[in-house]
N, C-alpha and C positions, 0 to 999 in steps of 0.2 A: 130351596133357592133355584131359580131358573138359570140355565146356561144359554148364552147367545146361540141361536139356531145356526147361524152362519159358521160359528166356531165349531159346533158339533158336527155339522155336515162336512166341513173341510177336513176335520180330524178323522172322520169315518172313511172318507175317500182315500186319505193318505194311508190309513191302515190297510184297506183292501188292496191298494196297489202294491204294498210291501208283501202281501200274502201271509200275514200273521194268522195263526190259528185263532179261532173265536175266543179261547180262554185268555190269550195274551191281549187280544183286542179289548176285552172287558177290563182286564187289569190295567192296561195303559189308559183307558178312558177314565177309570176311577181315580187313577193317579193324577190325571190332568184336572179332574173335577175337584179333588182335594186341594191341588195346588192353586187353582183359580179361586176356590172358596176361601183358602187361608190367606192368599195374597191380596184379595180385594179389600179396600177400605170403605169405598162408597159405591152406590149403584144408581145409575140413571135408567129409569124404566120409561120407555117410549109408549106413545098411545097405540102404536101398531103391535105392541107386545115385545119388541126388541129390548134387550138388556145390555147396558154398557158398564163394565166394571173399571174402576180406577180411583183416583183421589181428586175430589173437587178442590181446585186451588183458587177459584174466583167465582163469585156470584154477583149478578146485577139484576135489576128488575126484568130485563129482557133476555139475558143470556146467562149460561152456565159454562165455565171453562173447566174441563176435566183432564187430568194428567193420566196418560196410559203409557204402555211400554214403548210405543213408537213416537211419543212426543205428547203434545197437548191438543185438545180439540175444543172448539167453541161451538156450543149447541144453543139453538133458539129455544127459549122456554115454551113456546107454543107447541112444540113437538113432544114435550115431555108430559107424562101422566103423573110421575112421582119421583122424588129424590130420596133415596134411603141412605142415610149416613151410617157408615160402618164404625166398628169399635177398633181402635188401634191396639196392637198387642201391648199387654202390660209389661213394663220393664222389670227385669228380674231384680229382686231386692238383693242388696249387698249382703253377703254372708257375714253374720255377726262373729267377730273374733273375741273369744273369752278374755283375751289380754287387753282389749280396748279399755276396760275399766281402770287399767293402770295408767292410761294416758291422762294428761292434765285436764283436757276438756271433758272427759267422761268420768273422772274420779268423783267420789262423793265430796261435797263441798268442804267438809271438815278435814278431808284427807288430801286436799290439793297440795299443801306444803310437802307432804310425804311423797306424793307423785312427782313433784318438782325435783326433790332430792334424788329420787330413783332415776329420773332422766339424766341428771348430772352424773350419777354413778355409771350409767350405761355409756355415756360419752367418754368418761375416764377409762373405762374398761376397753373401749375400742382403741384408745390411744395406747394403752398398755399392750394390746395385741400387736399393734403396729410396731411398737418399740421392741417387742420380743422378736419380731421378724427381722428388724434392723440389727439386733444383737447377733442373730444367727449369721447374717451376712458379714458382720465385722469379725466374728469368730473364724469364719472361713478364710478371711483375709489374713488374720493373725497366723493361722496354721500354715497357709501358703508361704508367708514371709519366713516362718521358721524353717520350712523345708528348703527354701532358696538359700537361707543363711547357712544351714548345715552343708549344703552342696558347695557353696563358695568357700567355707572354712576348710573343707577337705581339699579343695583345689589349692588354696593358699598354703596349707601345711605341706602338701605334696610339692609345691613350687619351692618352698623353703628347704625341703630335703634335697631337691635338685641343686639349689644354690650351694648347699653344704658339700654335695658330691663334686660339683664343679670346682669349688675352692680347694678341695683335697687333691683333685687331679692337677690343678694349677700348681699347688705346692710341691707336687712330685717332680715337676719339670725343672731340671737343673740346667740353667743356661750359663755357659762359661762367661766370666767377666770380660775376657779379651776375645776379640773376634779371631777365629782360626784362619790360617793362611793356606792350609792344604785343601784341595778341592773336595775331597770326601768329607772332611771335617766341616767345611763351609756349608755343604749340602745338608748335613745333619743339623748344624747350627740353625740354618734357615728354617728347616722343618720344625724344630722345637719352637722357634719364634712364632711360626704360623699356627702351630697347634695351641700354643698358649693364648694367642690372640683370639682364636676361634672359641676356645673355652670361655674367655672373658666376654666375648660377644654373646654367647649362649647364656652365661650367667646374668649379664646385663639385660638381655631380652626377657628372661624369666623374672628378674627383679621388676622390670617395667610392667609385666603382666600381673604380678602380685599387687603392684600399686593400683592398677586398674580394677582388679578384683576387690581390693580394699575399699575403693571408692564406691563400687556397686554395693558392697556389704554395708557400708555406712548408710547409703541411701535406703536399703532394705530395712535396716534397723530403725531408721526414722519412720518408714512406712508402717512398720509393726507398732511402734510407739504411738503413732497417730491413730492407727486402727484400734489400739487398746484404749486410748483416751476416748474415742468415739463410742467404743463398746460400753464403757462405764457411764458416759454421758447419756447414751440412749436408754440406760437402765432407769433414768429418773422418772419417766411416766409410770413405770411399774411400781416404783416405791410410792409415788403419789397415790396411785390407785389403791394400793394396800392400806395406806393410811386412811384414805377416804372410806374404804370398805369397812374398816373398824368403826369409824364414826357413824357410818350408816347403820351398822348392826345395832349400836347402842340407841340411836335415835328411833329406829324401827321397833325394837323390842319395847321401848318406853311407850310409843304411840299405840302399839298393838294392845298392850296390857290395859292402857287407859281407856281406849275406845271400846274394846270388847267388854270391859267391865261396866261401862256406863250406857250401853245401847244394845238393842236387840235387832237393829236394822239388818235386813237380809243383804242389802247392797254393801254395807260396810264389812259384813262377814265374808261376802264374795271377794271383795277387794283384798282382804288379808289372806284368804285362801289361795288366790292367784299369786300374790306377792311371796307367800311362803315358798312356792316352787322355785322362784329365782334366788331367794336367800339361801336355800339348801344347796342349789347348784353352785352359787358363788363360793360357799364355804368349802364345797368339795374340790373345786378347781383351784383354790388358792390356800393350800395348807401352809402354815407358818410355824417355824420352830425357833425358840430362843435358847441360846447356849451361852455359857460363860467362857471367857478366854483369859489368858494371862500373857504378860510381856516378859521376854527374857532375851537379853543381849540384842535388843532392837528388833526382835521378830515376835509375831503373834502365834501363840500355841493354843491348840484346841484338842479336846479329847474325842477320839473316834473309835468305833467298833468295826472290825473287819470280819466279814463272813458270819457275823452274829456270835463269834466265839472269843476272839482275842481283842484286846484294846490297847491303846497307847496314845502318846502325845504326838501331834503332827504340826508342822509349821504351815500356817495359812499363807500361801504364796500365790497371789494373782498374776505374778509375772512368769510362773512356770506353766508349761503346756500340759504336762501329764502329772499324775499322782505318782509318787515314788515311795517305796518302802526299802528298808535296809535288809541285808541278808539275815540278820537275827530275827527280824519280824517275819520274813518269809519262812524261816525254819519253824517258828512258832505256829505258823499257819499250816505246816505240813507240806510246803511246796518243795519238791525235789529240784533244786536249782542246777544240779549237775547235768540234768537232761535237757536244760533249756539252752537254746542257741544264744551266742554272745553277739551283741551289736555294739559298735563303737559310736559314742556320741561326743561331739565337740561342744564344750561349754563356751559361753560368750567371751571368756577370757582366753580362749584358745586351748585350754587344757582338754586332753582326751580322757574320757572315762569309759569303762566297759560296763554295759548294762544288759540285763536279761528281762525279757517281757513275759508277763503272766496275766492271768485274768482272775478277778475276784468276783464272787457271787454277789456280794453287797458291801457297801461302805456306808456307815451311818454316823452322822454327827447330830446328836440329839435325836429328834424324830425325822430329820432330813436324811433320806436314804436314796442312794443311787445303786442300781443293780447292774451286774454284768459289766464291770469297769476294768479296762486294761491298765496295768501298773508297770512301772519300771522298777526292777530290783537292782539296787546299787550296792557297792561294797560298804562295809561298816566304816564309820569314821571314828577315830579314837577321841576326838574332841566334841562329839555330839552324842547326846543321850536321847534324842528324839527317835521315834520309830520311822520317820520319813516326812514327807510334805504332801499337802493337799494342793494340787495345781488346778488349772482351768478345766481339765477333763471332768473333775468333780464339781467345781464351783460354777461352771457355765450353766448348770441346771437350775440355778437359784439367783434371785435378786438379793443382794447383800446390803445390810445396814449395820454399821458398827458404831457403837456408842463409846467414843474414846475415853470418856470420864469413868464409866463403869466397867468397860471391857465386855459388855453384853453385845452379842451378835444375833441379828435376826436373819434367818435364811428363809426366803419366801419362794416356794415352788409354784410357778404359775402355769397351769394346764388348762387354758380356756377351751370350753366346749363351743361348738358352733351356735 
């Protein structure tokens, strides 16, 4: 292929002015040659031997218009010897994705209904993942509300202790029934009156502060209840996904057995081979365990195994933040409670209880297991025979479905992969 002589001459002169060594001059010239050869689409060959590279954008019986880097040029056909049309670069073909066969438009005709169900399931799975994210946000809100509530309760109880102290101080002040007449006695009498009034003002001020704290606490309790309601409402898409997942398994296995037994089509075998990858993934990321429960005195009791060694009955309590075990259960686990620090927790009813914190290697309810779980150790209660209660620190890891008629509980652990 010829290069325009004017281009070659100007390029050579520019190289010589720059003083490049010959080896660089040759390399640069070859680079330009390759660039011009690769970039040109069409060639106009003139009768005088000149060659113009570009793209022919218009042809008439008398003229040819060619697009070049500087714009477009209109050439009289009488000056041309030949027009060589170049070949445009072939567009890169889109890389084939093996999973394309699972799409409705690429699936084998007989398997389009299965492909449609698969797409629906993927949509439900996305909704379940979003729901899980929302549940995490609400759980953080619930925890924050509980911390604020504990702080307010401590302030309220401290305020009530101050009121009691002020009342005791006021009771100690004995003011004579008759006003004294002597100067010294009058001064003492007035001092007692002033002190009593000051104590009453402090008492009333603390009482007003307690009322304000109570209002804040009521507001926080409502916020917690609202967050907890939203937590369980946002769980709905996960429950729907698990139900649809079970239906899809049954439908898929039935279709797979029927089609593979009745055809030797390579395309159908490829479809099921690709689909199997997703079915296995979905089964791994969504383990479900079914357990039985029983009702007693208005509470739901379930059987749990701690650290894989000891077992007991625990109250299922979605309103409790943490899991609790009593001291007897802790002793059975070999936990030395004497060495654990004591923390004071205030219950919703204002009662103070002393708890100790420890950590369990595992807590299992059926096949549903949570590892490395913090628990509160509480004193034994003479009226309770349960080993403790399962709170949200355990239950937040699962979507929960309770069959009130049978007492059967499904715990679904959703661990979606990307």
